N, C-alpha and C positions, 0 to 999 in steps of 0.2 A: 918347734912350732907344729908338728905333725900330730903330737899326741896331746898337745895342750887343752883341745875341746874335749877331748876323750876322756880325759882325767876328770874336766870339771863337771862332766854329766853324773858321774858316780856321787858328787859331793854336793850336788844344786837339789834343792827342794822347795817348794811351794810354786802356785800356778804362776805368779808373775815373773819370780825368779827364772823359771822352766822357760818359759815363752820369750824372756829376753835371750836368753842362752841360745837358744835353738834358732831365733830370728839373727843374732851376730853368727852363727856357724853356717848357716843357710848357702852362703855363697862357697865356702871351703870345704863343705860337707862330703861331699863325693869323692873329691879328691884326698882327704884325709882317709875316710874309711877305704876306700879303694887302693891307695897306697899300702894298706895294711891288710889287702886280701879280703875282705868282707863275703864270707861264704854262707852264713845262715840264711838269707832268704831264699837261694836256691835249693838249699836241703829241706827248707819246710814247703818250698812249692812241690818239691818232688813227692816227698810222702803225701801231701794231699791229693796229688793226682793218682798215685797208686793207691790211696783208699777211696778214693770218689773220682771216678774219670768224666763226669760230666762238665763238660766245660765251659757250659751255660749257665752254672750256679754262680749267682751273685756272690761275690765277697766284699766284706768289708773289712779296706785294710786300714786296722786301728793305730793310729801314731806313723801314718804314713811317710813321715819325713818330707824327704825329695823324690819319693816314688821308687827307691832301689828294691823295696820289697814288691811294687806294682809291677816293676819291669821283671821280675824274677817268676811273678805269678803268669805275666803275658807269656813270657817266653816257654813257658811250660803248656802254654795252650787256653789258659783261660782267657775269656773275652769280656767278661762284664765285672768290673773292680770299681769300686767307690773307695774312695781315702777320705780319712779324719784326721785332722791334725791341729793343735794350737797355734801353729806357728804360720804368719801369714807368710815370712820369707820362704818356708819350706812349702808350703802350698803352692806360691808362685812358680818354684820349680818344678813342681809335680804337673801343673798346667803346661808348662813349655814341653813336657812329654808326650802329651796329647793320648797318655793310656787309660786314664781315670773316665768314667762315667759321669760321675758327679764328685766334687770334693767339699767337704763339711768343715767349716771351722768349729773348732773344739773348745770350749770356755771349761777349764778343769776346776773352775769355783761352782760349776752348776750341773744337774742332771744331764746324763747323756741325751742329745739331741734326737735319737733313734727311738721307735716303738717295738712293742716287744714284737718278736717273731719277724720283723721286718727285712732280717738276712737270714740265710740258711747256714752262712760261714761266717765266721770272725775271725781274723787274722791278726797277733800283735807280734810283729818281728822286732826283737831287740829292743823293746818297749818296756815290759815288767821286768825292772829291776831295781838296784838301788839308787836311791835319789829320784829317777825318773817318774817310776810306775810302782804303786805299792802291791803287794802281795793279795792284798783284798781285791783288788782288779780282777783277778782271775774268776772268782764267782760272780761279780757283777758283771762281766762279759758273758759268762757262761748263760747266767739268767735270762739273758736278752733271747737266747736262741730258742727256735722251735725243738720240740721233741725230734731227733733225728739230724739235728743241726751239728756243725762242726766248727770245734775252737782248736785253733793251732796258737801255738806260742812258742818262745824261745827263753832262757834263762842262761847268761852269760855265768863264768865262773865267781863273779862279785855276787851275782843272785845266789848262786848255789852256795857259796859260804854262809850267808845269812839265813838262819834256822826257818825264819818266816816265809819264805818261798818254798822251798821243798816241803815245807807243814801246808802251803797252799795246795801244792799239787797233790799231796796224801788226802786233803779233804775232797778233790775231785774225784780220785780212785774211790775212795770211801763212799762216795753219795752214787757210785756205781755206775758212771760213764765209760764208755768203751774208750778204752786206750789201742789207738790204731798205730801211733809210733812215739818210741823214746829212744832217742839217739844221741849219744855224746860224741861231738866231732869237732871239726874247726868252725872258727868264727872270724877272729881276725888275727892270722897267723903273723902277721908282722910285728904285732906285741905280744905273741904267744899266749893268746886268750882263745878259750874254747867254750861251747855253749852246748846244752841240752834242748833238743827241740821235742816237743810233745803234740800230740795232735790226738783230740778227745771228739767223740761223738756223742752228743747230749741224749741220755735215755730217759 
């Protein structure tokens, strides 16, 4: 049971199927990833704090899930965090945590409901991967940032094995965005899965 939903995420695609999957997973999500030692949010939060110590900088937690990434950024001292997710079940868990300034329902079949330059930092922790989030999402989110804005993301081993995701990272580098962090490390040690974290500053 512990790995059932994790396995499904890598094989599920399409807005309706993804929303249904995450609604069903909401109740057991934190137990499942917690049992497997989910470490990526804290790694990216620390990288962001090292690169940019202004703890008042607003952060959009894209694909916030139940709020584990928001917890990691709050634990690092950041205090202005908005969350965005397509799952009502996941957003309800976020509300219970009381960490987020605003929570935004995401419609995966529509344009993103945020304005250009609205956020100086967008974080996508455990979001861009096979099934759930296409590699093209990297450029979409980067484009929404102002010059000097920060984009943080993680790619797990499944995504790193799919050429489209390393190619997406290469495109961001080739565009000249400043890379503050690129670190391969622990993701879900319980199932021996690792991830690369990246932190870019838009130029």
